[in-house]
All heavy atoms as a GROMACS GRO file, in nm:
protein
  600
    1MET      N    1  -1.168  -4.754  23.288
    1MET     CA    2  -1.085  -4.678  23.378
    1MET      C    3  -0.957  -4.758  23.404
    1MET      O    4  -0.962  -4.873  23.445
    1MET     CB    5  -1.160  -4.654  23.508
    1MET     CG    6  -1.074  -4.592  23.615
    1MET     SD    7  -1.158  -4.571  23.772
    1MET     CE    8  -1.136  -4.731  23.843
    2ILE      N    9  -0.845  -4.697  23.379
    2ILE     CA   10  -0.716  -4.761  23.405
    2ILE      C   11  -0.672  -4.722  23.545
    2ILE      O   12  -0.678  -4.605  23.584
    2ILE     CB   13  -0.612  -4.719  23.301
    2ILE    CG1   14  -0.657  -4.769  23.164
    2ILE    CG2   15  -0.475  -4.775  23.337
    2ILE    CD1   16  -0.571  -4.722  23.050
    3ARG      N   17  -0.627  -4.825  23.621
    3ARG     CA   18  -0.585  -4.801  23.759
    3ARG      C   19  -0.467  -4.892  23.792
    3ARG      O   20  -0.439  -4.988  23.722
    3ARG     CB   21  -0.700  -4.828  23.856
    3ARG     CG   22  -0.750  -4.972  23.849
    3ARG     CD   23  -0.858  -4.999  23.954
    3ARG     NE   24  -0.913  -5.132  23.942
    3ARG     CZ   25  -0.854  -5.245  23.980
    3ARG    NH1   26  -0.734  -5.241  24.034
    3ARG    NH2   27  -0.913  -5.362  23.965
    4VAL      N   28  -0.399  -4.860  23.900
    4VAL     CA   29  -0.288  -4.942  23.949
    4VAL      C   30  -0.346  -5.068  24.012
    4VAL      O   31  -0.450  -5.064  24.078
    4VAL     CB   32  -0.204  -4.862  24.052
    4VAL    CG1   33  -0.096  -4.949  24.113
    4VAL    CG2   34  -0.143  -4.739  23.985
    5ALA      N   35  -0.280  -5.181  23.990
    5ALA     CA   36  -0.327  -5.309  24.042
    5ALA      C   37  -0.328  -5.312  24.194
    5ALA      O   38  -0.241  -5.254  24.259
    5ALA     CB   39  -0.239  -5.423  23.990
    6ALA      N   40  -0.426  -5.382  24.247
    6ALA     CA   41  -0.438  -5.408  24.390
    6ALA      C   42  -0.413  -5.558  24.412
    6ALA      O   43  -0.421  -5.637  24.316
    6ALA     CB   44  -0.578  -5.371  24.438
    7PRO      N   45  -0.383  -5.599  24.535
    7PRO     CA   46  -0.356  -5.741  24.560
    7PRO      C   47  -0.465  -5.835  24.510
    7PRO      O   48  -0.435  -5.944  24.462
    7PRO     CB   49  -0.340  -5.748  24.712
    7PRO     CG   50  -0.287  -5.613  24.748
    7PRO     CD   51  -0.359  -5.518  24.656
    8ASP      N   52  -0.590  -5.794  24.515
    8ASP     CA   53  -0.697  -5.884  24.470
    8ASP      C   54  -0.706  -5.895  24.317
    8ASP      O   55  -0.787  -5.969  24.264
    8ASP     CB   56  -0.833  -5.845  24.530
    8ASP     CG   57  -0.885  -5.711  24.482
    8ASP    OD1   58  -0.805  -5.630  24.430
    8ASP    OD2   59  -1.005  -5.687  24.497
    9ASP      N   60  -0.617  -5.826  24.244
    9ASP     CA   61  -0.610  -5.839  24.098
    9ASP      C   62  -0.517  -5.952  24.054
    9ASP      O   63  -0.512  -5.985  23.936
    9ASP     CB   64  -0.561  -5.708  24.034
    9ASP     CG   65  -0.662  -5.597  24.045
    9ASP    OD1   66  -0.781  -5.621  24.016
    9ASP    OD2   67  -0.622  -5.485  24.084
   10SER      N   68  -0.442  -6.010  24.145
   10SER     CA   69  -0.344  -6.112  24.109
   10SER      C   70  -0.406  -6.231  24.037
   10SER      O   71  -0.351  -6.279  23.937
   10SER     CB   72  -0.269  -6.159  24.233
   10SER     OG   73  -0.192  -6.053  24.287
   11ASP      N   74  -0.519  -6.279  24.084
   11ASP     CA   75  -0.586  -6.390  24.017
   11ASP      C   76  -0.632  -6.351  23.876
   11ASP      O   77  -0.625  -6.432  23.784
   11ASP     CB   78  -0.706  -6.441  24.098
   11ASP     CG   79  -0.665  -6.515  24.223
   11ASP    OD1   80  -0.547  -6.559  24.231
   11ASP    OD2   81  -0.748  -6.529  24.314
   12PHE      N   82  -0.676  -6.228  23.859
   12PHE     CA   83  -0.716  -6.180  23.727
   12PHE      C   84  -0.597  -6.180  23.631
   12PHE      O   85  -0.610  -6.220  23.516
   12PHE     CB   86  -0.776  -6.039  23.735
   12PHE     CG   87  -0.793  -5.974  23.601
   12PHE    CD1   88  -0.891  -6.016  23.514
   12PHE    CD2   89  -0.707  -5.872  23.561
   12PHE    CE1   90  -0.906  -5.957  23.388
   12PHE    CE2   91  -0.720  -5.812  23.435
   12PHE     CZ   92  -0.820  -5.855  23.349
   13VAL      N   93  -0.481  -6.136  23.678
   13VAL     CA   94  -0.362  -6.133  23.593
   13VAL      C   95  -0.329  -6.274  23.545
   13VAL      O   96  -0.301  -6.296  23.426
   13VAL     CB   97  -0.244  -6.067  23.666
   13VAL    CG1   98  -0.114  -6.084  23.589
   13VAL    CG2   99  -0.272  -5.919  23.690
   14SER      N  100  -0.334  -6.371  23.635
   14SER     CA  101  -0.309  -6.510  23.594
   14SER      C  102  -0.416  -6.558  23.497
   14SER      O  103  -0.385  -6.621  23.396
   14SER     CB  104  -0.304  -6.600  23.717
   14SER     OG  105  -0.190  -6.571  23.795
   15ALA      N  106  -0.541  -6.529  23.527
   15ALA     CA  107  -0.652  -6.576  23.443
   15ALA      C  108  -0.646  -6.516  23.303
   15ALA      O  109  -0.669  -6.586  23.203
   15ALA     CB  110  -0.786  -6.544  23.509
   16ILE      N  111  -0.614  -6.388  23.292
   16ILE     CA  112  -0.610  -6.326  23.159
   16ILE      C  113  -0.487  -6.374  23.081
   16ILE      O  114  -0.490  -6.384  22.959
   16ILE     CB  115  -0.620  -6.172  23.166
   16ILE    CG1  116  -0.663  -6.115  23.031
   16ILE    CG2  117  -0.491  -6.110  23.215
   16ILE    CD1  118  -0.704  -5.970  23.033
   17GLY      N  119  -0.381  -6.407  23.153
   17GLY     CA  120  -0.264  -6.465  23.087
   17GLY      C  121  -0.296  -6.600  23.025
   17GLY      O  122  -0.254  -6.631  22.914
   18VAL      N  123  -0.375  -6.679  23.096
   18VAL     CA  124  -0.420  -6.809  23.044
   18VAL      C  125  -0.520  -6.789  22.930
   18VAL      O  126  -0.509  -6.849  22.823
   18VAL     CB  127  -0.481  -6.895  23.157
   18VAL    CG1  128  -0.551  -7.018  23.100
   18VAL    CG2  129  -0.372  -6.936  23.256
   19ALA      N  130  -0.619  -6.702  22.950
   19ALA     CA  131  -0.723  -6.680  22.850
   19ALA      C  132  -0.667  -6.626  22.719
   19ALA      O  133  -0.719  -6.657  22.611
   19ALA     CB  134  -0.829  -6.583  22.904
   20SER      N  135  -0.560  -6.549  22.726
   20SER     CA  136  -0.501  -6.493  22.604
   20SER      C  137  -0.407  -6.590  22.534
   20SER      O  138  -0.360  -6.562  22.425
   20SER     CB  139  -0.425  -6.364  22.638
   20SER     OG  140  -0.312  -6.395  22.718
   21GLY      N  141  -0.379  -6.704  22.599
   21GLY     CA  142  -0.292  -6.804  22.539
   21GLY      C  143  -0.145  -6.786  22.569
   21GLY      O  144  -0.061  -6.860  22.518
   22MET      N  145  -0.109  -6.688  22.653
   22MET     CA  146   0.031  -6.667  22.687
   22MET      C  147   0.087  -6.776  22.777
   22MET      O  148   0.205  -6.807  22.770
   22MET     CB  149   0.049  -6.531  22.758
   22MET     CG  150   0.050  -6.415  22.664
   22MET     SD  151   0.103  -6.263  22.745
   22MET     CE  152  -0.049  -6.213  22.823
   23PHE      N  153   0.001  -6.830  22.863
   23PHE     CA  154   0.044  -6.930  22.960
   23PHE      C  155  -0.054  -7.047  22.960
   23PHE      O  156  -0.174  -7.028  22.940
   23PHE     CB  157   0.052  -6.869  23.101
   23PHE     CG  158   0.146  -6.753  23.109
   23PHE    CD1  159   0.100  -6.623  23.110
   23PHE    CD2  160   0.283  -6.774  23.114
   23PHE    CE1  161   0.186  -6.515  23.115
   23PHE    CE2  162   0.371  -6.666  23.120
   23PHE     CZ  163   0.323  -6.536  23.120
   24PRO      N  164  -0.005  -7.167  22.987
   24PRO     CA  165  -0.096  -7.282  22.995
   24PRO      C  166  -0.180  -7.276  23.122
   24PRO      O  167  -0.136  -7.224  23.225
   24PRO     CB  168  -0.001  -7.403  22.996
   24PRO     CG  169   0.128  -7.350  23.048
   24PRO     CD  170   0.135  -7.206  23.005
   25ALA      N  171  -0.299  -7.332  23.115
   25ALA     CA  172  -0.392  -7.327  23.228
   25ALA      C  173  -0.336  -7.398  23.351
   25ALA      O  174  -0.369  -7.361  23.464
   25ALA     CB  175  -0.525  -7.389  23.189
   26ASP      N  176  -0.252  -7.497  23.331
   26ASP     CA  177  -0.200  -7.573  23.445
   26ASP      C  178  -0.069  -7.517  23.502
   26ASP      O  179  -0.010  -7.578  23.590
   26ASP     CB  180  -0.182  -7.720  23.407
   26ASP     CG  181  -0.081  -7.740  23.295
   26ASP    OD1  182  -0.044  -7.640  23.228
   26ASP    OD2  183  -0.039  -7.855  23.273
   27ASP      N  184  -0.024  -7.401  23.452
   27ASP     CA  185   0.099  -7.343  23.505
   27ASP      C  186   0.094  -7.191  23.501
   27ASP      O  187   0.130  -7.128  23.402
   27ASP     CB  188   0.220  -7.393  23.428
   27ASP     CG  189   0.351  -7.346  23.491
   27ASP    OD1  190   0.348  -7.288  23.602
   27ASP    OD2  191   0.456  -7.367  23.428
   28THR      N  192   0.049  -7.132  23.610
   28THR     CA  193   0.046  -6.987  23.622
   28THR      C  194   0.159  -6.939  23.713
   28THR      O  195   0.152  -6.828  23.766
   28THR     CB  196  -0.090  -6.938  23.676
   28THR    OG1  197  -0.113  -6.998  23.804
   28THR    CG2  198  -0.203  -6.972  23.580
   29SER      N  199   0.263  -7.019  23.728
   29SER     CA  200   0.372  -6.984  23.820
   29SER      C  201   0.442  -6.854  23.781
   29SER      O  202   0.487  -6.779  23.869
   29SER     CB  203   0.473  -7.099  23.830
   29SER     OG  204   0.531  -7.125  23.703
   30VAL      N  205   0.452  -6.825  23.651
   30VAL     CA  206   0.519  -6.702  23.609
   30VAL      C  207   0.440  -6.580  23.656
   30VAL      O  208   0.497  -6.488  23.716
   30VAL     CB  209   0.536  -6.699  23.454
   30VAL    CG1  210   0.585  -6.563  23.407
   30VAL    CG2  211   0.632  -6.808  23.411
   31THR      N  212   0.311  -6.577  23.630
   31THR     CA  213   0.231  -6.461  23.671
   31THR      C  214   0.214  -6.457  23.822
   31THR      O  215   0.213  -6.350  23.881
   31THR     CB  216   0.093  -6.461  23.602
   31THR    OG1  217   0.029  -6.586  23.624
   31THR    CG2  218   0.107  -6.435  23.454
   32ASP      N  219   0.203  -6.573  23.886
   32ASP     CA  220   0.193  -6.577  24.032
   32ASP      C  221   0.318  -6.515  24.096
   32ASP      O  222   0.308  -6.432  24.187
   32ASP     CB  223   0.173  -6.719  24.083
   32ASP     CG  224   0.040  -6.780  24.041
   32ASP    OD1  225  -0.052  -6.704  24.003
   32ASP    OD2  226   0.029  -6.904  24.046
   33ALA      N  227   0.436  -6.553  24.046
   33ALA     CA  228   0.562  -6.500  24.099
   33ALA      C  229   0.577  -6.352  24.068
   33ALA      O  230   0.625  -6.274  24.152
   33ALA     CB  231   0.679  -6.579  24.043
   34MET      N  232   0.536  -6.312  23.947
   34MET     CA  233   0.545  -6.172  23.907
   34MET      C  234   0.462  -6.084  24.001
   34MET      O  235   0.509  -5.981  24.050
   34MET     CB  236   0.497  -6.156  23.763
   34MET     CG  237   0.504  -6.015  23.709
   34MET     SD  238   0.447  -6.004  23.537
   34MET     CE  239   0.269  -6.022  23.557
   35MET      N  240   0.339  -6.126  24.028
   35MET     CA  241   0.251  -6.045  24.113
   35MET      C  242   0.295  -6.050  24.260
   35MET      O  243   0.286  -5.951  24.331
   35MET     CB  244   0.106  -6.090  24.097
   35MET     CG  245   0.050  -6.063  23.957
   35MET     SD  246   0.068  -5.892  23.900
   35MET     CE  247  -0.049  -5.810  24.007
   36ALA      N  248   0.343  -6.165  24.306
   36ALA     CA  249   0.392  -6.174  24.444
   36ALA      C  250   0.510  -6.079  24.463
   36ALA      O  251   0.517  -6.006  24.563
   36ALA     CB  252   0.432  -6.318  24.477
   37GLY      N  253   0.601  -6.076  24.366
   37GLY     CA  254   0.715  -5.985  24.374
   37GLY      C  255   0.672  -5.840  24.366
   37GLY      O  256   0.728  -5.753  24.434
   38TYR      N  257   0.572  -5.813  24.286
   38TYR     CA  258   0.520  -5.677  24.272
   38TYR      C  259   0.473  -5.624  24.407
   38TYR      O  260   0.509  -5.513  24.447
   38TYR     CB  261   0.406  -5.677  24.170
   38TYR     CG  262   0.343  -5.542  24.146
   38TYR    CD1  263   0.411  -5.442  24.079
   38TYR    CD2  264   0.213  -5.516  24.189
   38TYR    CE1  265   0.353  -5.319  24.056
   38TYR    CE2  266   0.154  -5.393  24.166
   38TYR     CZ  267   0.224  -5.294  24.099
   38TYR     OH  268   0.166  -5.172  24.077
   39PHE      N  269   0.395  -5.703  24.477
   39PHE     CA  270   0.341  -5.658  24.605
   39PHE      C  271   0.440  -5.674  24.721
   39PHE      O  272   0.418  -5.619  24.828
   39PHE     CB  273   0.208  -5.727  24.635
   39PHE     CG  274   0.100  -5.684  24.540
   39PHE    CD1  275   0.048  -5.773  24.448
   39PHE    CD2  276   0.055  -5.554  24.539
   39PHE    CE1  277  -0.050  -5.733  24.359
   39PHE    CE2  278  -0.042  -5.511  24.450
   39PHE     CZ  279  -0.095  -5.602  24.360
   40ALA      N  280   0.549  -5.746  24.699
   40ALA     CA  281   0.651  -5.764  24.803
   40ALA      C  282   0.763  -5.661  24.795
   40ALA      O  283   0.858  -5.668  24.870
   40ALA     CB  284   0.710  -5.905  24.793
   41GLY      N  285   0.752  -5.566  24.703
   41GLY     CA  286   0.853  -5.461  24.699
   41GLY      C  287   0.889  -5.410  24.562
   41GLY      O  288   0.954  -5.306  24.550
   42ASN      N  289   0.853  -5.479  24.456
   42ASN     CA  290   0.889  -5.432  24.323
   42ASN      C  291   0.816  -5.304  24.284
   42ASN      O  292   0.867  -5.228  24.202
   42ASN     CB  293   0.866  -5.541  24.218
   42ASN     CG  294   0.971  -5.649  24.225
   42ASN    OD1  295   1.079  -5.630  24.280
   42ASN    ND2  296   0.941  -5.765  24.170
   43ARG      N  297   0.700  -5.279  24.344
   43ARG     CA  298   0.631  -5.150  24.317
   43ARG      C  299   0.721  -5.035  24.357
   43ARG      O  300   0.736  -4.938  24.284
   43ARG     CB  301   0.500  -5.140  24.396
   43ARG     CG  302   0.385  -5.209  24.334
   43ARG     CD  303   0.258  -5.180  24.407
   43ARG     NE  304   0.269  -5.217  24.549
   43ARG     CZ  305   0.171  -5.212  24.636
   43ARG    NH1  306   0.053  -5.169  24.598
   43ARG    NH2  307   0.188  -5.249  24.760
   44GLU      N  308   0.782  -5.049  24.475
   44GLU     CA  309   0.869  -4.944  24.525
   44GLU      C  310   0.995  -4.930  24.440
   44GLU      O  311   1.061  -4.827  24.442
   44GLU     CB  312   0.905  -4.970  24.671
   44GLU     CG  313   0.789  -4.953  24.768
   44GLU     CD  314   0.688  -5.069  24.766
   44GLU    OE1  315   0.721  -5.179  24.717
   44GLU    OE2  316   0.576  -5.047  24.814
   45ALA      N  317   1.031  -5.036  24.367
   45ALA     CA  318   1.149  -5.033  24.280
   45ALA      C  319   1.115  -4.984  24.139
   45ALA      O  320   1.199  -4.989  24.050
   45ALA     CB  321   1.210  -5.172  24.273
   46GLY      N  322   0.992  -4.938  24.118
   46GLY     CA  323   0.954  -4.879  23.990
   46GLY      C  324   0.872  -4.966  23.898
   46GLY      O  325   0.835  -4.924  23.788
   47HIS      N  326   0.841  -5.088  23.940
   47HIS     CA  327   0.753  -5.173  23.858
   47HIS      C  328   0.612  -5.116  23.864
   47HIS      O  329   0.572  -5.055  23.963
   47HIS     CB  330   0.752  -5.317  23.912
   47HIS     CG  331   0.882  -5.387  23.896
   47HIS    ND1  332   0.891  -5.516  23.851
   47HIS    CD2  333   1.010  -5.347  23.919
   47HIS    CE1  334   1.017  -5.553  23.848
   47HIS    NE2  335   1.091  -5.452  23.889
   48LEU      N  336   0.536  -5.139  23.758
   48LEU     CA  337   0.400  -5.087  23.752
   48LEU      C  338   0.310  -5.190  23.686
   48LEU      O  339   0.339  -5.237  23.577
   48LEU     CB  340   0.397  -4.956  23.673
   48LEU     CG  341   0.263  -4.887  23.658
   48LEU    CD1  342   0.206  -4.848  23.794
   48LEU    CD2  343   0.278  -4.763  23.570
   49CYS      N  344   0.202  -5.224  23.754
   49CYS     CA  345   0.101  -5.313  23.697
   49CYS      C  346  -0.029  -5.234  23.689
   49CYS      O  347  -0.077  -5.182  23.790
   49CYS     CB  348   0.083  -5.438  23.783
   49CYS     SG  349  -0.033  -5.558  23.711
   50LEU      N  350  -0.081  -5.223  23.568
   50LEU     CA  351  -0.204  -5.147  23.544
   50LEU      C  352  -0.317  -5.241  23.505
   50LEU      O  353  -0.296  -5.339  23.432
   50LEU     CB  354  -0.183  -5.045  23.433
   50LEU     CG  355  -0.076  -4.940  23.460
   50LEU    CD1  356  -0.051  -4.858  23.335
   50LEU    CD2  357  -0.117  -4.851  23.576
   51ILE      N  358  -0.435  -5.210  23.552
   51ILE     CA  359  -0.556  -5.286  23.523
   51ILE      C  360  -0.654  -5.193  23.455
   51ILE      O  361  -0.675  -5.080  23.498
   51ILE     CB  362  -0.620  -5.342  23.652
   51ILE    CG1  363  -0.521  -5.428  23.731
   51ILE    CG2  364  -0.750  -5.415  23.623
   51ILE    CD1  365  -0.480  -5.557  23.665
   52ASP      N  366  -0.716  -5.240  23.347
   52ASP     CA  367  -0.822  -5.163  23.280
   52ASP      C  368  -0.955  -5.225  23.320
   52ASP      O  369  -0.979  -5.344  23.296
   52ASP     CB  370  -0.804  -5.168  23.129
   52ASP     CG  371  -0.903  -5.077  23.056
   52ASP    OD1  372  -0.977  -5.002  23.123
   52ASP    OD2  373  -0.907  -5.083  22.933
   53GLU      N  374  -1.037  -5.144  23.381
   53GLU     CA  375  -1.166  -5.190  23.429
   53GLU      C  376  -1.275  -5.118  23.351
   53GLU      O  377  -1.278  -4.995  23.346
   53GLU     CB  378  -1.178  -5.160  23.578
   53GLU     CG  379  -1.276  -5.245  23.649
   53GLU     CD  380  -1.256  -5.243  23.801
   53GLU    OE1  381  -1.166  -5.176  23.852
   53GLU    OE2  382  -1.336  -5.309  23.866
   54ALA      N  383  -1.363  -5.194  23.288
   54ALA     CA  384  -1.472  -5.138  23.209
   54ALA      C  385  -1.605  -5.185  23.269
   54ALA      O  386  -1.645  -5.299  23.248
   54ALA     CB  387  -1.461  -5.181  23.064
   55LYS      N  388  -1.667  -5.099  23.344
   55LYS     CA  389  -1.792  -5.136  23.411
   55LYS      C  390  -1.898  -5.184  23.312
   55LYS      O  391  -1.969  -5.279  23.338
   55LYS     CB  392  -1.846  -5.018  23.491
   55LYS     CG  393  -1.751  -4.964  23.594
   55LYS     CD  394  -1.758  -5.040  23.722
   55LYS     CE  395  -1.672  -4.969  23.826
   55LYS     NZ  396  -1.608  -5.055  23.917
   56ASP      N  397  -1.903  -5.120  23.195
   56ASP     CA  398  -2.005  -5.158  23.096
   56ASP      C  399  -1.975  -5.294  23.032
   56ASP      O  400  -2.063  -5.353  22.969
   56ASP     CB  401  -2.020  -5.050  22.989
   56ASP     CG  402  -1.890  -5.019  22.917
   56ASP    OD1  403  -1.782  -5.031  22.978
   56ASP    OD2  404  -1.897  -4.981  22.799
   57LEU      N  405  -1.854  -5.345  23.048
   57LEU     CA  406  -1.818  -5.477  22.996
   57LEU      C  407  -1.810  -5.582  23.107
   57LEU      O  408  -1.763  -5.692  23.084
   57LEU     CB  409  -1.686  -5.470  22.919
   57LEU     CG  410  -1.687  -5.383  22.794
   57LEU    CD1  411  -1.547  -5.375  22.734
   57LEU    CD2  412  -1.786  -5.437  22.692
   58GLY      N  413  -1.846  -5.545  23.227
   58GLY     CA  414  -1.852  -5.641  23.336
   58GLY      C  415  -1.733  -5.644  23.429
   58GLY      O  416  -1.722  -5.733  23.512
   59GLY      N  417  -1.641  -5.552  23.418
   59GLY     CA  418  -1.528  -5.549  23.511
   59GLY      C  419  -1.394  -5.538  23.441
   59GLY      O  420  -1.379  -5.470  23.341
   60ARG      N  421  -1.295  -5.609  23.495
   60ARG     CA  422  -1.158  -5.601  23.445
   60ARG      C  423  -1.148  -5.665  23.306
   60ARG      O  424  -1.197  -5.775  23.285
   60ARG     CB  425  -1.063  -5.670  23.543
   60ARG     CG  426  -1.064  -5.604  23.680
   60ARG     CD  427  -0.987  -5.684  23.781
   60ARG     NE  428  -1.063  -5.805  23.814
   60ARG     CZ  429  -1.042  -5.878  23.922
   60ARG    NH1  430  -0.948  -5.845  24.006
   60ARG    NH2  431  -1.113  -5.986  23.944
   61VAL      N  432  -1.083  -5.593  23.215
   61VAL     CA  433  -1.075  -5.642  23.076
   61VAL      C  434  -0.933  -5.649  23.021
   61VAL      O  435  -0.911  -5.712  22.918
   61VAL     CB  436  -1.162  -5.558  22.981
   61VAL    CG1  437  -1.310  -5.571  23.017
   61VAL    CG2  438  -1.119  -5.412  22.981
   62ALA      N  439  -0.837  -5.585  23.084
   62ALA     CA  440  -0.701  -5.583  23.032
   62ALA      C  441  -0.603  -5.551  23.144
   62ALA      O  442  -0.641  -5.500  23.250
   62ALA     CB  443  -0.688  -5.479  22.921
   63MET      N  444  -0.475  -5.582  23.116
   63MET     CA  445  -0.369  -5.548  23.211
   63MET      C  446  -0.239  -5.526  23.138
   63MET      O  447  -0.222  -5.570  23.023
   63MET     CB  448  -0.352  -5.659  23.316
   63MET     CG  449  -0.310  -5.795  23.264
   63MET     SD  450  -0.135  -5.818  23.220
   63MET     CE  451  -0.052  -5.772  23.369
   64ALA      N  452  -0.148  -5.457  23.203
   64ALA     CA  453  -0.013  -5.437  23.152
   64ALA      C  454   0.083  -5.435  23.270
   64ALA      O  455   0.049  -5.383  23.377
   64ALA     CB  456  -0.002  -5.307  23.074
   65TYR      N  457   0.202  -5.493  23.249
   65TYR     CA  458   0.304  -5.494  23.354
   65TYR      C  459   0.432  -5.437  23.294
   65TYR      O  460   0.480  -5.482  23.190
   65TYR     CB  461   0.330  -5.637  23.404
   65TYR     CG  462   0.414  -5.640  23.530
   65TYR    CD1  463   0.354  -5.656  23.654
   65TYR    CD2  464   0.552  -5.628  23.525
   65TYR    CE1  465   0.431  -5.657  23.770
   65TYR    CE2  466   0.629  -5.629  23.640
   65TYR     CZ  467   0.568  -5.645  23.762
   65TYR     OH  468   0.643  -5.646  23.877
   66ILE      N  469   0.487  -5.336  23.362
   66ILE     CA  470   0.603  -5.262  23.314
   66ILE      C  471   0.708  -5.261  23.424
   66ILE      O  472   0.676  -5.248  23.542
   66ILE     CB  473   0.562  -5.117  23.281
   66ILE    CG1  474   0.449  -5.116  23.178
   66ILE    CG2  475   0.681  -5.034  23.235
   66ILE    CD1  476   0.363  -4.993  23.184
   67GLU      N  477   0.836  -5.274  23.385
   67GLU     CA  478   0.944  -5.262  23.483
   67GLU      C  479   1.054  -5.173  23.427
   67GLU      O  480   1.074  -5.166  23.305
   67GLU     CB  481   0.999  -5.398  23.522
   67GLU     CG  482   1.085  -5.465  23.419
   67GLU     CD  483   1.148  -5.594  23.470
   67GLU    OE1  484   1.111  -5.645  23.575
   67GLU    OE2  485   1.236  -5.644  23.399
   68PRO      N  486   1.127  -5.103  23.516
   68PRO     CA  487   1.236  -5.019  23.469
   68PRO      C  488   1.353  -5.104  23.417
   68PRO      O  489   1.377  -5.214  23.466
   68PRO     CB  490   1.276  -4.939  23.592
   68PRO     CG  491   1.226  -5.018  23.708
   68PRO     CD  492   1.109  -5.097  23.660
   69VAL      N  493   1.422  -5.052  23.318
   69VAL     CA  494   1.541  -5.118  23.266
   69VAL      C  495   1.659  -5.073  23.351
   69VAL      O  496   1.680  -4.952  23.371
   69VAL     CB  497   1.563  -5.083  23.117
   69VAL    CG1  498   1.692  -5.146  23.066
   69VAL    CG2  499   1.444  -5.129  23.034
   70ARG      N  500   1.734  -5.169  23.401
   70ARG     CA  501   1.849  -5.137  23.486
   70ARG      C  502   1.951  -5.052  23.410
   70ARG      O  503   1.966  -5.066  23.289
   70ARG     CB  504   1.918  -5.265  23.532
   70ARG     CG  505   1.835  -5.345  23.627
   70ARG     CD  506   1.910  -5.467  23.670
   70ARG     NE  507   1.817  -5.557  23.740
   70ARG     CZ  508   1.847  -5.678  23.776
   70ARG    NH1  509   1.966  -5.728  23.752
   70ARG    NH2  510   1.758  -5.752  23.838
   71ALA      N  511   2.020  -4.971  23.484
   71ALA     CA  512   2.129  -4.887  23.434
   71ALA      C  513   2.083  -4.787  23.328
   71ALA      O  514   2.161  -4.744  23.244
   71ALA     CB  515   2.244  -4.974  23.380
   72THR      N  516   1.954  -4.751  23.331
   72THR     CA  517   1.903  -4.647  23.242
   72THR      C  518   1.825  -4.548  23.326
   72THR      O  519   1.790  -4.574  23.441
   72THR     CB  520   1.811  -4.704  23.133
   72THR    OG1  521   1.691  -4.754  23.194
   72THR    CG2  522   1.880  -4.812  23.053
   73ASP      N  523   1.795  -4.435  23.267
   73ASP     CA  524   1.718  -4.334  23.337
   73ASP      C  525   1.588  -4.311  23.261
   73ASP      O  526   1.587  -4.256  23.152
   73ASP     CB  527   1.797  -4.204  23.345
   73ASP     CG  528   1.725  -4.096  23.423
   73ASP    OD1  529   1.637  -4.130  23.506
   73ASP    OD2  530   1.755  -3.978  23.402
   74GLY      N  531   1.479  -4.362  23.316
   74GLY     CA  532   1.348  -4.339  23.255
   74GLY      C  533   1.309  -4.435  23.145
   74GLY      O  534   1.213  -4.410  23.074
   75THR      N  535   1.383  -4.544  23.130
   75THR     CA  536   1.349  -4.644  23.029
   75THR      C  537   1.278  -4.760  23.095
   75THR      O  538   1.323  -4.810  23.197
   75THR     CB  539   1.476  -4.696  22.957
   75THR    OG1  540   1.547  -4.585  22.905
   75THR    CG2  541   1.440  -4.791  22.846
   76CYS      N  542   1.167  -4.802  23.035
   76CYS     CA  543   1.091  -4.914  23.090
   76CYS      C  544   1.074  -5.023  22.985
   76CYS      O  545   1.086  -4.998  22.865
   76CYS     CB  546   0.954  -4.868  23.137
   76CYS     SG  547   0.960  -4.760  23.278
   77GLU      N  548   1.045  -5.142  23.033
   77GLU     CA  549   1.023  -5.256  22.947
   77GLU      C  550   0.883  -5.311  22.975
   77GLU      O  551   0.846  -5.331  23.091
   77GLU     CB  552   1.129  -5.360  22.977
   77GLU     CG  553   1.128  -5.479  22.887
   77GLU     CD  554   1.252  -5.565  22.910
   77GLU    OE1  555   1.285  -5.594  23.026
   77GLU    OE2  556   1.313  -5.603  22.809
   78LEU      N  557   0.806  -5.335  22.871
   78LEU     CA  558   0.675  -5.395  22.884
   78LEU      C  559   0.692  -5.546  22.890
   78LEU      O  560   0.734  -5.608  22.794
   78LEU     CB  561   0.587  -5.356  22.765
   78LEU     CG  562   0.446  -5.414  22.761
   78LEU    CD1  563   0.365  -5.367  22.881
   78LEU    CD2  564   0.378  -5.375  22.632
   79LEU      N  565   0.665  -5.604  23.007
   79LEU     CA  566   0.682  -5.747  23.025
   79LEU      C  567   0.560  -5.827  22.983
   79LEU      O  568   0.572  -5.939  22.934
   79LEU     CB  569   0.714  -5.780  23.170
   79LEU     CG  570   0.847  -5.732  23.224
   79LEU    CD1  571   0.866  -5.780  23.366
   79LEU    CD2  572   0.961  -5.777  23.137
   80MET      N  573   0.442  -5.771  23.007
   80MET     CA  574   0.319  -5.846  22.978
   80MET      C  575   0.208  -5.748  22.950
   80MET      O  576   0.193  -5.647  23.019
   80MET     CB  577   0.283  -5.934  23.097
   80MET     CG  578   0.162  -6.020  23.077
   80MET     SD  579   0.136  -6.122  23.225
   80MET     CE  580  -0.025  -6.186  23.190
   81ILE      N  581   0.129  -5.778  22.847
   81ILE     CA  582   0.008  -5.704  22.819
   81ILE      C  583  -0.094  -5.803  22.768
   81ILE      O  584  -0.061  -5.894  22.692
   81ILE     CB  585   0.032  -5.590  22.718
   81ILE    CG1  586  -0.090  -5.501  22.706
   81ILE    CG2  587   0.077  -5.644  22.583
   81ILE    CD1  588  -0.064  -5.370  22.634
   82ALA      N  589  -0.215  -5.794  22.818
   82ALA     CA  590  -0.320  -5.890  22.778
   82ALA      C  591  -0.455  -5.821  22.782
   82ALA      O  592  -0.482  -5.738  22.868
   82ALA     CB  593  -0.319  -6.010  22.871
   83VAL      N  594  -0.539  -5.860  22.686
   83VAL     CA  595  -0.676  -5.806  22.677
   83VAL      C  596  -0.771  -5.924  22.672
   83VAL      O  597  -0.748  -6.021  22.604
   83VAL     CB  598  -0.694  -5.720  22.550
   83VAL    CG1  599  -0.837  -5.671  22.539
   83VAL    CG2  600  -0.596  -5.604  22.552
   0.00000   0.00000   0.00000
């Protein structure tokens, strides 16, 4: 089931970023800042963080983070995707 991220998903986003090899285990500052900004107002500005939750696989298994491209109408950029 794909759903919009909740505040308690922030640690998962950092963990899956590390597990996928995108970020080093000792530096999750990029994902921490991304999620803090998301919940501090970027959602209202059109950013979207989606979580894929698979109960039969034990919970959260994937995520994607999308933000609108400035000065465009309806164009988005995929900033992060991890499985």
